[in-house]
VEXKOL-980617 format. One record per atom (N, C-alpha, C, O): residue number from 1; atom name; x, y, z. Coordinates in Angstrom, 2 decimals. Example, Ala and Ser with C-alpha at 12.3 -4.5 7.8 and 13.67 -1.06 7.14 Angstrom:
SITE, 1, N, 13.19, -5.69, 7.80
SITE, 1, CA, 12.30, -4.50, 7.80
SITE, 1, C, 13.20, -3.30, 7.80
SITE, 1, O, 14.24, -3.32, 8.46
SITE, 2, N, 12.85, -2.25, 7.08
SITE, 2, CA, 13.67, -1.06, 7.14
SITE, 2, C, 12.90, 0.03, 7.87
SITE, 2, O, 13.41, 1.14, 8.04
***
This chain:
SITE, 1, N, 24.12, -4.56, 9.87
SITE, 1, CA, 23.52, -5.08, 8.70
SITE, 1, C, 23.33, -3.97, 7.56
SITE, 1, O, 22.66, -3.01, 7.96
SITE, 2, N, 23.86, -3.88, 5.98
SITE, 2, CA, 23.56, -3.10, 5.52
SITE, 2, C, 22.43, -3.46, 4.51
SITE, 2, O, 22.88, -4.35, 3.80
SITE, 3, N, 20.83, -3.08, 4.05
SITE, 3, CA, 19.95, -3.61, 3.28
SITE, 3, C, 19.99, -2.67, 2.16
SITE, 3, O, 20.27, -1.50, 2.39
SITE, 4, N, 19.69, -3.14, 0.80
SITE, 4, CA, 19.12, -2.07, -0.59
SITE, 4, C, 17.63, -1.98, -0.61
SITE, 4, O, 16.63, -2.68, -0.66
SITE, 5, N, 18.08, -0.55, -0.56
SITE, 5, CA, 16.37, -0.37, -0.35
SITE, 5, C, 15.95, 0.40, -2.02
SITE, 5, O, 16.20, 1.59, -2.24
SITE, 6, N, 15.33, -0.44, -3.00
SITE, 6, CA, 15.12, -0.25, -3.88
SITE, 6, C, 13.50, 0.66, -4.32
SITE, 6, O, 12.32, 0.29, -4.30
SITE, 7, N, 13.96, 1.58, -4.57
SITE, 7, CA, 13.04, 2.84, -4.37
SITE, 7, C, 12.54, 4.36, -5.45
SITE, 7, O, 13.39, 4.81, -6.21
SITE, 8, N, 11.52, 4.83, -5.41
SITE, 8, CA, 11.13, 5.32, -6.81
SITE, 8, C, 11.52, 6.95, -5.48
SITE, 8, O, 10.96, 7.03, -4.38
SITE, 9, N, 12.29, 7.72, -5.87
SITE, 9, CA, 12.43, 9.17, -5.05
SITE, 9, C, 11.33, 10.06, -4.56
SITE, 9, O, 11.26, 10.70, -3.51
SITE, 10, N, 9.97, 9.87, -6.18
SITE, 10, CA, 9.01, 10.63, -6.14
SITE, 10, C, 7.83, 10.11, -5.13
SITE, 10, O, 6.87, 10.84, -4.85
SITE, 11, N, 8.00, 8.45, -4.49
SITE, 11, CA, 6.80, 7.58, -3.96
SITE, 11, C, 6.55, 7.95, -2.79
SITE, 11, O, 7.50, 7.72, -2.03
SITE, 12, N, 5.54, 8.51, -2.24
SITE, 12, CA, 5.20, 8.82, -0.38
SITE, 12, C, 5.38, 7.97, 0.26
SITE, 12, O, 5.82, 8.03, 1.41
SITE, 13, N, 4.93, 6.45, -0.67
SITE, 13, CA, 5.09, 5.36, 0.58
SITE, 13, C, 6.69, 5.08, 0.76
SITE, 13, O, 7.23, 4.87, 1.84
SITE, 14, N, 7.23, 5.11, -0.31
SITE, 14, CA, 9.01, 5.03, -0.63
SITE, 14, C, 9.76, 5.91, 0.68
SITE, 14, O, 10.53, 5.49, 1.54
SITE, 15, N, 9.17, 7.39, 0.47
SITE, 15, CA, 9.69, 8.13, 1.71
SITE, 15, C, 9.56, 7.89, 2.81
SITE, 15, O, 10.47, 8.01, 3.63
SITE, 16, N, 8.18, 7.45, 3.15
SITE, 16, CA, 7.94, 7.43, 4.72
SITE, 16, C, 8.62, 6.22, 4.60
SITE, 16, O, 9.45, 6.38, 5.49
SITE, 17, N, 8.95, 4.74, 3.97
SITE, 17, CA, 9.97, 3.53, 4.75
SITE, 17, C, 11.22, 4.09, 4.66
SITE, 17, O, 12.00, 3.77, 5.56
SITE, 18, N, 11.76, 5.09, 3.53
SITE, 18, CA, 13.27, 5.78, 4.03
SITE, 18, C, 13.27, 6.39, 5.10
SITE, 18, O, 14.39, 6.68, 5.52
SITE, 19, N, 12.27, 6.74, 5.80
SITE, 19, CA, 12.40, 7.88, 6.95
SITE, 19, C, 12.37, 6.78, 8.26
SITE, 19, O, 12.80, 7.04, 9.38
SITE, 20, N, 11.74, 5.50, 7.84
SITE, 20, CA, 11.54, 4.64, 9.22
SITE, 20, C, 12.76, 4.34, 9.17
SITE, 20, O, 13.29, 4.64, 10.24
SITE, 21, N, 13.68, 3.78, 8.24
SITE, 21, CA, 14.96, 3.43, 8.12
SITE, 21, C, 15.69, 4.36, 8.88
SITE, 21, O, 16.32, 4.01, 9.88
SITE, 22, N, 15.67, 5.37, 8.52
SITE, 22, CA, 16.76, 6.30, 8.88
SITE, 22, C, 16.81, 6.94, 10.35
SITE, 22, O, 17.80, 7.34, 10.97
SITE, 23, N, 15.08, 6.92, 10.85
SITE, 23, CA, 14.90, 7.08, 12.31
SITE, 23, C, 15.08, 5.51, 13.19
SITE, 23, O, 15.07, 5.57, 14.42
SITE, 24, N, 15.17, 4.75, 12.83
SITE, 24, CA, 15.97, 3.48, 13.37
SITE, 24, C, 17.26, 3.04, 13.11
SITE, 24, O, 17.71, 1.92, 13.35
SITE, 25, N, 17.82, 3.98, 12.59
SITE, 25, CA, 19.16, 3.82, 12.27
SITE, 25, C, 19.80, 2.29, 11.98
SITE, 25, O, 20.51, 1.36, 12.35
SITE, 26, N, 18.91, 2.86, 10.97
SITE, 26, CA, 19.05, 1.02, 9.98
SITE, 26, C, 20.14, 1.77, 8.52
SITE, 26, O, 20.03, 2.69, 7.72
SITE, 27, N, 21.29, 0.55, 8.88
SITE, 27, CA, 21.70, 1.88, 7.53
SITE, 27, C, 21.57, 0.83, 5.82
SITE, 27, O, 21.72, -0.39, 5.73
SITE, 28, N, 21.30, 1.67, 4.84
SITE, 28, CA, 20.68, 1.06, 3.55
SITE, 28, C, 21.72, 1.84, 2.73
SITE, 28, O, 22.45, 2.80, 3.00
SITE, 29, N, 21.47, 0.85, 1.22
SITE, 29, CA, 22.13, 1.28, 0.25
SITE, 29, C, 20.81, 1.62, -0.49
SITE, 29, O, 19.79, 0.96, -0.35
SITE, 30, N, 20.96, 3.05, -1.55
SITE, 30, CA, 19.49, 3.72, -1.75
SITE, 30, C, 19.52, 3.34, -3.49
SITE, 30, O, 20.39, 3.95, -4.11
SITE, 31, N, 18.69, 2.45, -4.26
SITE, 31, CA, 18.48, 2.30, -5.47
SITE, 31, C, 17.59, 2.68, -5.49
SITE, 31, O, 16.77, 2.58, -4.58
SITE, 32, N, 17.33, 3.75, -7.39
SITE, 32, CA, 16.43, 4.03, -7.66
SITE, 32, C, 15.62, 3.23, -9.10
SITE, 32, O, 16.12, 3.12, -10.22
SITE, 33, N, 14.59, 2.86, -8.77
SITE, 33, CA, 14.18, 1.75, -9.21
SITE, 33, C, 13.97, 1.81, -10.29
SITE, 33, O, 13.47, 0.77, -10.73
SITE, 34, N, 14.26, 3.37, -11.71
SITE, 34, CA, 13.60, 3.46, -12.27
SITE, 34, C, 15.74, 3.27, -13.39
SITE, 34, O, 15.99, 2.55, -14.35
SITE, 35, N, 16.54, 4.06, -12.77
SITE, 35, CA, 17.62, 4.43, -13.23
SITE, 35, C, 18.31, 2.88, -13.37
SITE, 35, O, 18.79, 2.50, -14.44
SITE, 36, N, 18.30, 2.05, -12.15
SITE, 36, CA, 18.97, 0.49, -11.31
SITE, 36, C, 17.67, -0.49, -11.53
SITE, 36, O, 17.47, -1.28, -10.62
SITE, 37, N, 17.06, -0.51, -12.30
SITE, 37, CA, 16.02, -1.82, -12.53
SITE, 37, C, 16.56, -3.37, -12.20
SITE, 37, O, 17.22, -3.99, -13.02
SITE, 38, N, 16.17, -3.94, -10.84
SITE, 38, CA, 16.33, -4.92, -11.11
SITE, 38, C, 16.48, -5.55, -12.13
SITE, 38, O, 15.53, -5.37, -12.88
SITE, 39, N, 17.38, -6.36, -12.60
SITE, 39, CA, 18.00, -7.97, -13.40
SITE, 39, C, 16.07, -8.85, -13.21
SITE, 39, O, 15.13, -8.66, -12.43
SITE, 40, N, 16.25, -9.65, -14.21
SITE, 40, CA, 14.92, -10.92, -14.10
SITE, 40, C, 15.76, -11.69, -13.32
SITE, 40, O, 15.14, -12.49, -12.61
SITE, 41, N, 17.04, -11.73, -13.20
SITE, 41, CA, 17.28, -12.93, -12.05
SITE, 41, C, 17.80, -12.68, -10.93
SITE, 41, O, 18.29, -13.48, -10.13
SITE, 42, N, 17.67, -11.10, -10.82
SITE, 42, CA, 17.75, -10.31, -8.99
SITE, 42, C, 15.69, -10.60, -9.02
SITE, 42, O, 15.02, -11.01, -8.07
SITE, 43, N, 15.33, -10.34, -9.98
SITE, 43, CA, 13.90, -10.40, -9.08
SITE, 43, C, 13.43, -11.38, -8.81
SITE, 43, O, 12.52, -11.45, -7.98
SITE, 44, N, 13.91, -12.39, -9.45
SITE, 44, CA, 13.85, -14.19, -9.34
SITE, 44, C, 14.53, -14.27, -8.33
SITE, 44, O, 14.27, -15.41, -7.95
SITE, 45, N, 15.63, -13.61, -7.21
SITE, 45, CA, 16.42, -14.02, -6.42
SITE, 45, C, 15.30, -13.22, -4.75
SITE, 45, O, 15.34, -13.66, -3.59
SITE, 46, N, 14.61, -12.23, -5.18
SITE, 46, CA, 13.78, -11.39, -4.40
SITE, 46, C, 12.43, -12.40, -4.46
SITE, 46, O, 12.08, -12.83, -3.36
SITE, 47, N, 11.87, -12.69, -5.29
SITE, 47, CA, 11.05, -13.80, -5.43
SITE, 47, C, 10.84, -14.80, -4.33
SITE, 47, O, 9.89, -14.93, -3.55
SITE, 48, N, 12.03, -15.53, -4.46
SITE, 48, CA, 12.55, -16.78, -3.71
SITE, 48, C, 12.53, -16.43, -2.50
SITE, 48, O, 12.11, -17.24, -1.68
SITE, 49, N, 12.97, -15.22, -2.11
SITE, 49, CA, 13.23, -14.89, -1.21
SITE, 49, C, 12.55, -14.69, -0.19
SITE, 49, O, 12.67, -15.00, 0.99
SITE, 50, N, 11.66, -14.01, -0.90
SITE, 50, CA, 10.08, -13.72, -0.58
SITE, 50, C, 9.30, -14.34, 0.12
SITE, 50, O, 8.68, -13.74, 1.00
SITE, 51, N, 9.15, -15.56, -0.08
SITE, 51, CA, 7.87, -16.42, 0.25
SITE, 51, C, 6.44, -15.62, -0.41
SITE, 51, O, 5.36, -15.77, 0.14
SITE, 52, N, 6.58, -14.84, -1.54
SITE, 52, CA, 5.50, -13.67, -1.83
SITE, 52, C, 4.80, -14.93, -2.90
SITE, 52, O, 5.50, -15.94, -2.88
SITE, 53, N, 3.60, -15.06, -3.80
SITE, 53, CA, 3.23, -15.07, -4.60
SITE, 53, C, 4.17, -14.09, -5.57
SITE, 53, O, 4.76, -13.13, -5.08
SITE, 54, N, 4.26, -14.46, -7.26
SITE, 54, CA, 4.91, -13.39, -7.94
SITE, 54, C, 4.00, -12.09, -8.43
SITE, 54, O, 4.37, -10.94, -8.65
SITE, 55, N, 3.13, -12.48, -8.50
SITE, 55, CA, 2.17, -11.63, -8.89
SITE, 55, C, 1.84, -9.90, -7.65
SITE, 55, O, 1.21, -8.87, -7.88
SITE, 56, N, 2.64, -10.35, -6.42
SITE, 56, CA, 2.45, -9.25, -5.38
SITE, 56, C, 3.83, -7.97, -5.56
SITE, 56, O, 4.03, -6.90, -4.97
SITE, 57, N, 4.87, -8.96, -7.05
SITE, 57, CA, 5.84, -8.22, -6.71
SITE, 57, C, 5.14, -6.41, -7.85
SITE, 57, O, 5.78, -5.39, -8.09
SITE, 58, N, 4.31, -6.62, -8.08
SITE, 58, CA, 3.60, -5.58, -9.48
SITE, 58, C, 3.02, -4.86, -9.21
SITE, 58, O, 1.97, -5.18, -8.66
SITE, 59, N, 3.34, -3.35, -9.43
SITE, 59, CA, 2.96, -2.84, -8.66
SITE, 59, C, 1.55, -1.87, -9.32
SITE, 59, O, 1.42, -0.78, -9.87
SITE, 60, N, 0.68, -2.95, -8.89
SITE, 60, CA, -0.97, -3.34, -9.34
SITE, 60, C, -1.66, -1.72, -9.39
SITE, 60, O, -2.43, -1.52, -10.34
SITE, 61, N, -1.42, -0.53, -8.41
SITE, 61, CA, -1.67, 0.87, -8.69
SITE, 61, C, -0.85, 1.43, -9.75
SITE, 61, O, -0.71, 2.63, -9.56
SITE, 62, N, -0.43, 1.13, -10.51
SITE, 62, CA, 0.62, 2.02, -10.99
SITE, 62, C, -0.28, 2.23, -12.58
SITE, 62, O, -1.19, 1.55, -13.08
SITE, 63, N, 0.47, 3.53, -13.10
SITE, 63, CA, -0.16, 3.88, -14.28
SITE, 63, C, 0.19, 3.04, -15.40
SITE, 63, O, -0.70, 2.94, -16.24
SITE, 64, N, 1.42, 2.32, -15.65
SITE, 64, CA, 1.90, 1.42, -16.08
SITE, 64, C, 1.25, -0.06, -16.40
SITE, 64, O, 1.01, -0.56, -17.50
SITE, 65, N, 1.07, -0.51, -15.31
SITE, 65, CA, 0.37, -1.78, -15.12
SITE, 65, C, -1.09, -1.54, -16.04
SITE, 65, O, -1.30, -2.30, -16.99
SITE, 66, N, -1.92, -0.63, -15.76
SITE, 66, CA, -3.16, -0.31, -16.13
SITE, 66, C, -3.25, -0.26, -17.38
SITE, 66, O, -4.25, -0.71, -17.94
SITE, 67, N, -2.08, 0.38, -18.16
SITE, 67, CA, -1.77, 0.53, -20.02
SITE, 67, C, -1.85, -0.90, -20.26
SITE, 67, O, -2.91, -1.41, -20.64
SITE, 68, N, -0.82, -1.54, -20.06
SITE, 68, CA, -0.94, -2.89, -20.30
SITE, 68, C, -1.51, -3.88, -20.05
SITE, 68, O, -1.14, -5.03, -20.26
SITE, 69, N, -2.53, -3.49, -19.55
SITE, 69, CA, -4.08, -4.61, -19.14
SITE, 69, C, -3.61, -5.81, -18.41
SITE, 69, O, -4.08, -6.94, -18.56
SITE, 70, N, -2.23, -5.36, -17.24
SITE, 70, CA, -1.64, -6.50, -16.71
SITE, 70, C, -2.94, -7.51, -16.07
SITE, 70, O, -2.78, -8.72, -15.88
SITE, 71, N, -4.03, -6.90, -15.84
SITE, 71, CA, -4.73, -7.47, -14.61
SITE, 71, C, -5.44, -8.95, -15.36
SITE, 71, O, -5.75, -10.05, -14.88
SITE, 72, N, -5.48, -8.54, -16.31
SITE, 72, CA, -6.01, -10.12, -16.94
SITE, 72, C, -5.24, -10.78, -17.71
SITE, 72, O, -5.67, -11.77, -18.30
SITE, 73, N, -3.85, -10.31, -17.88
SITE, 73, CA, -2.97, -10.97, -18.96
SITE, 73, C, -1.58, -11.41, -17.79
SITE, 73, O, -0.95, -12.37, -18.23
SITE, 74, N, -1.19, -11.00, -16.76
SITE, 74, CA, -0.91, -12.05, -15.68
SITE, 74, C, -1.31, -13.37, -15.11
SITE, 74, O, -0.39, -13.97, -14.54
SITE, 75, N, -2.14, -13.78, -15.13
SITE, 75, CA, -2.92, -15.24, -14.75
SITE, 75, C, -2.15, -16.17, -15.78
SITE, 75, O, -1.41, -17.08, -15.41
SITE, 76, N, -2.44, -15.80, -17.35
SITE, 76, CA, -1.83, -16.22, -18.22
SITE, 76, C, 0.19, -16.81, -18.71
SITE, 76, O, 0.93, -17.46, -19.45
SITE, 77, N, 0.04, -15.87, -17.52
SITE, 77, CA, 1.96, -15.51, -17.96
SITE, 77, C, 2.54, -16.61, -17.16
SITE, 77, O, 2.10, -17.17, -16.16
SITE, 78, N, 3.75, -16.82, -17.91
SITE, 78, CA, 4.82, -17.91, -17.20
SITE, 78, C, 5.55, -17.21, -16.31
SITE, 78, O, 5.94, -16.10, -16.65
SITE, 79, N, 5.88, -17.75, -14.96
SITE, 79, CA, 7.16, -16.96, -13.98
SITE, 79, C, 8.24, -16.40, -14.56
SITE, 79, O, 8.81, -15.51, -13.91
SITE, 80, N, 8.79, -16.78, -15.90
SITE, 80, CA, 9.65, -16.53, -16.73
SITE, 80, C, 9.63, -15.38, -17.36
SITE, 80, O, 10.58, -14.64, -17.62
SITE, 81, N, 8.18, -15.20, -17.68
SITE, 81, CA, 7.58, -13.96, -18.66
SITE, 81, C, 7.29, -12.73, -17.92
SITE, 81, O, 7.30, -11.56, -18.29
SITE, 82, N, 6.98, -13.39, -16.57
SITE, 82, CA, 6.91, -12.15, -15.48
SITE, 82, C, 8.45, -11.60, -14.78
SITE, 82, O, 8.61, -10.38, -14.65
SITE, 83, N, 9.05, -12.12, -14.55
SITE, 83, CA, 10.77, -11.97, -14.59
SITE, 83, C, 10.72, -10.51, -15.69
SITE, 83, O, 10.65, -9.29, -15.59
SITE, 84, N, 10.80, -11.38, -16.58
SITE, 84, CA, 11.39, -10.10, -17.87
SITE, 84, C, 10.50, -9.07, -17.70
SITE, 84, O, 11.17, -8.06, -17.51
SITE, 85, N, 9.13, -8.77, -17.68
SITE, 85, CA, 8.34, -8.04, -17.82
SITE, 85, C, 8.95, -7.02, -16.77
SITE, 85, O, 9.49, -5.93, -16.98
SITE, 86, N, 8.68, -7.73, -15.49
SITE, 86, CA, 9.04, -6.81, -14.40
SITE, 86, C, 10.44, -6.16, -14.18
SITE, 86, O, 10.54, -5.34, -13.27
SITE, 87, N, 11.47, -6.44, -14.89
SITE, 87, CA, 13.15, -6.54, -15.02
SITE, 87, C, 13.00, -5.20, -16.33
SITE, 87, O, 13.77, -4.24, -16.27
SITE, 88, N, 11.87, -5.29, -17.52
SITE, 88, CA, 11.59, -4.13, -18.17
SITE, 88, C, 11.48, -3.00, -18.10
SITE, 88, O, 11.78, -2.17, -18.95
SITE, 89, N, 10.77, -2.75, -16.51
SITE, 89, CA, 10.37, -1.01, -16.70
SITE, 89, C, 10.40, -1.38, -14.97
SITE, 89, O, 9.99, -2.49, -14.63
SITE, 90, N, 10.81, -0.62, -14.17
SITE, 90, CA, 11.13, -0.50, -12.65
SITE, 90, C, 9.63, -0.07, -12.44
SITE, 90, O, 8.99, -0.32, -11.41
SITE, 91, N, 9.20, 0.50, -13.39
SITE, 91, CA, 7.83, 1.23, -12.51
SITE, 91, C, 6.72, 0.49, -12.38
SITE, 91, O, 5.81, 1.02, -11.74
SITE, 92, N, 6.47, -1.02, -12.97
SITE, 92, CA, 5.98, -2.29, -12.90
SITE, 92, C, 6.14, -2.52, -11.27
SITE, 92, O, 5.25, -2.73, -10.44
SITE, 93, N, 7.37, -2.42, -11.09
SITE, 93, CA, 7.48, -3.33, -9.80
SITE, 93, C, 7.15, -2.33, -8.24
SITE, 93, O, 7.55, -1.22, -7.88
SITE, 94, N, 6.09, -3.53, -7.49
SITE, 94, CA, 5.82, -2.62, -6.29
SITE, 94, C, 7.08, -2.08, -5.03
SITE, 94, O, 7.93, -2.91, -4.70
SITE, 95, N, 7.10, -0.98, -4.53
SITE, 95, CA, 8.01, -0.49, -3.96
SITE, 95, C, 7.60, -0.34, -2.68
SITE, 95, O, 6.58, -0.73, -2.11
SITE, 96, N, 8.53, 0.28, -2.30
SITE, 96, CA, 10.03, 0.04, -1.81
SITE, 96, C, 10.03, -1.40, -2.01
SITE, 96, O, 9.25, -2.24, -1.57
SITE, 97, N, 10.98, -1.52, -2.71
SITE, 97, CA, 11.77, -3.07, -2.63
SITE, 97, C, 13.25, -3.04, -1.71
SITE, 97, O, 14.37, -2.59, -1.96
SITE, 98, N, 12.57, -3.84, -0.34
SITE, 98, CA, 14.03, -3.78, 0.37
SITE, 98, C, 14.36, -5.62, 0.96
SITE, 98, O, 13.76, -6.63, 1.34
SITE, 99, N, 15.74, -5.11, 0.68
SITE, 99, CA, 16.51, -6.94, 0.87
SITE, 99, C, 17.59, -6.61, 1.37
SITE, 99, O, 18.06, -5.47, 1.31
SITE, 100, N, 18.32, -8.00, 2.18
SITE, 100, CA, 19.44, -7.99, 2.74
SITE, 100, C, 19.82, -9.30, 2.31
SITE, 100, O, 20.44, -10.13, 2.97
SITE, 101, N, 19.32, -9.42, 0.88
SITE, 101, CA, 20.16, -10.72, 0.48
SITE, 101, C, 19.14, -12.04, 0.71
SITE, 101, O, 18.75, -12.81, -0.16
SITE, 102, N, 18.88, -12.08, 2.03
SITE, 102, CA, 18.01, -13.12, 2.71
SITE, 102, C, 16.47, -12.89, 2.55
SITE, 102, O, 15.78, -13.84, 2.17
SITE, 103, N, 15.95, -11.77, 2.79
SITE, 103, CA, 14.92, -11.01, 3.41
SITE, 103, C, 14.49, -10.58, 2.15
SITE, 103, O, 15.19, -10.62, 1.14
SITE, 104, N, 13.07, -10.05, 2.21
SITE, 104, CA, 12.62, -9.12, 1.52
SITE, 104, C, 11.54, -8.73, 1.90
SITE, 104, O, 10.74, -9.39, 2.56
SITE, 105, N, 11.42, -7.67, 1.55
SITE, 105, CA, 9.92, -7.14, 2.02
SITE, 105, C, 9.57, -5.70, 0.87
SITE, 105, O, 10.40, -4.92, 0.42
SITE, 106, N, 7.98, -5.70, 0.62
SITE, 106, CA, 7.50, -5.13, -0.36
SITE, 106, C, 6.71, -4.08, 0.11
SITE, 106, O, 5.97, -4.52, 0.99
SITE, 107, N, 6.54, -2.88, -0.10
SITE, 107, CA, 5.98, -1.69, 0.14
SITE, 107, C, 6.14, -1.60, 1.99
SITE, 107, O, 6.72, -2.30, 2.82
SITE, 108, N, 5.40, -0.49, 2.06
SITE, 108, CA, 5.74, -0.30, 3.59
SITE, 108, C, 4.75, -0.22, 4.17
SITE, 108, O, 3.69, 0.37, 3.94
SITE, 109, N, 5.29, -1.17, 5.41
SITE, 109, CA, 4.14, -1.40, 6.84
SITE, 109, C, 4.83, -1.42, 7.70
SITE, 109, O, 5.72, -2.27, 7.69
SITE, 110, N, 4.73, -0.54, 8.74
SITE, 110, CA, 5.78, -0.16, 9.95
SITE, 110, C, 5.80, -1.32, 10.56
SITE, 110, O, 6.95, -1.67, 10.85
SITE, 111, N, 4.75, -2.26, 10.94
SITE, 111, CA, 4.80, -3.20, 12.00
SITE, 111, C, 5.46, -4.38, 10.94
SITE, 111, O, 5.87, -5.35, 11.58
SITE, 112, N, 5.64, -4.50, 9.54
SITE, 112, CA, 6.57, -5.25, 9.08
SITE, 112, C, 7.85, -5.52, 9.14
SITE, 112, O, 8.58, -6.51, 9.22
SITE, 113, N, 7.96, -3.76, 9.03
SITE, 113, CA, 9.52, -2.92, 8.74
SITE, 113, C, 10.16, -3.60, 10.04
SITE, 113, O, 11.24, -4.20, 10.05
SITE, 114, N, 9.16, -3.36, 11.36
SITE, 114, CA, 9.60, -3.56, 12.64
SITE, 114, C, 10.25, -4.46, 12.83
SITE, 114, O, 11.44, -4.32, 13.14
SITE, 115, N, 9.62, -5.79, 12.71
SITE, 115, CA, 9.41, -7.09, 12.61
SITE, 115, C, 10.96, -7.67, 11.82
SITE, 115, O, 11.56, -8.63, 12.31
SITE, 116, N, 11.45, -6.99, 10.65
SITE, 116, CA, 12.24, -7.65, 9.75
SITE, 116, C, 13.26, -6.83, 9.90
SITE, 116, O, 14.33, -7.39, 10.12
SITE, 117, N, 13.27, -5.35, 9.84
SITE, 117, CA, 14.93, -4.81, 9.73
SITE, 117, C, 15.22, -4.13, 10.74
SITE, 117, O, 16.19, -3.42, 10.52
SITE, 118, N, 14.69, -4.00, 12.06
SITE, 118, CA, 15.00, -3.26, 13.40
SITE, 118, C, 15.81, -4.58, 13.87
SITE, 118, O, 16.35, -4.62, 14.98
***
């Protein structure tokens, strides 16, 4: 099974997740979240596969999130608007985003990776 590992190289959480995947022999395709930002359609697919609320896809601790005042704006936005916004800037997406097309994880929690990707 090859999974897609969408990450930002300078992100320490992404580095920890990448190290875990490597140490556990999980094959993955590495994508840079800013250079290869997922499209709105891809984000919709990841969202639907994840079973998570769409707002979980936002990097709420990111500078861009705060600059745009998204904490106050998200509750009134439609899903379509949120997909488009996430696709407009990879730095808005919580990372790493890992998927095999069926399952999706956001961020890095070792126990979750253990259960999902091992």
